[in-house]
N, C-alpha and C positions, 0 to 999 in steps of 0.2 A: 409489475412495471411495464410489461408488454401491453397489457390491456389499457394502461393509462398513457401509453406512448411516451414514457420517460421515467426518469428516476436515476438514483445513484447507487451503483454496486461498489462497495468498498472492501478490498481484501487487505487484511492486516499482514504486513510484510516485515522485512528486516533489511538493514544495510548489509547483513551477512549474506543475503541473497543476490547482491549485486555481482554480476559476472566480472565486472571491472575490478572488483576488490576481493576476488576469491583467494583464500589462503588456507593454511593448515588448520585442523581442528573443527569440531562441530560439523563433521561431514554430512550427516543425515539432515541436520537442520539447514545448513547452507543449500544443499541440493533441493530440499523440499521448497524452500522459499524462492530459489531461482526458477523452479518449475512453476510455482504459483505466479510469479511475475510474468512468465511466458504465457500462462493461461490467461492472465489479464489482457495481454496483447491480442490473443486469439479471440477471446470473448468480446473485446472492444470491436474488432473487425466484423464480427458477426452481428453485434447489437447496435453498432453506431447508426445504421439507417433507421432504427426504431426510436431513437431519442434517448436510449438508456446509456448513461455514462458509466464506464468501468475503469477503476483506478486501483492501484496498490499504494498503500501508505505505510511508511516506516515511522512508528511512534518514537523511535530512539530507545536508548538503554534506560529503562524506567525502574524505579524502586518498587518492585513487585516481588512475589515469591520467587519468580524465575530470575529477575534481574538482581535481586539482593539489595541490601542497604547501601552498598558502595556505588550503585548506579547514579549517573549524573543528572537524571531527569525525574521529576515528580510524575505521578500517574496523570495528574491534571495536564501537565505539559504534553505528555504523549497522547492523551485523549484529544487534545485540541486539534491535532493533525487529522485525526479520524473524523471529528465533527466537521472540520472544514470540508473534507472530501464528501461527506454524507449530505452536506447542504449546498453543494455547488448549484449554481443557476443553470438554466438550459443551455447557455452558451459557454459553460465551463469546460475545462480540459477533459479528455478521455483517452484511455489507453496508456497512461503514464504511471510512473513510480515517483511518489512525492514524500517529502518530509518538511514539516513546517510550512506547507503551502508552496514549496519550491520543488522543481523537478530534480530528480536524482538520476544521474547517469548510471545505467546498469548494464 
């Protein structure tokens, strides 16, 4: 990406990593996702001048082995957010946390 002077770095995150929504349970998972979101902000600050966009994306609670059959979103719905971030244009957002193409406060 640096050699091409652009691209999209997408980190798969979770709403459980939003500092504004910290609660009990899943401590290790929550903290690792919060740290990842912070890493996205730092990496954005470092790479922004190069044209590389860096974002975190929450696919939502998806019906996977981890999410289980009771999850409210299909894998395709969750993947759509990731595809959106991976295909952002050169003037797209960077340094943010997104779900369904909308910014998430974290």
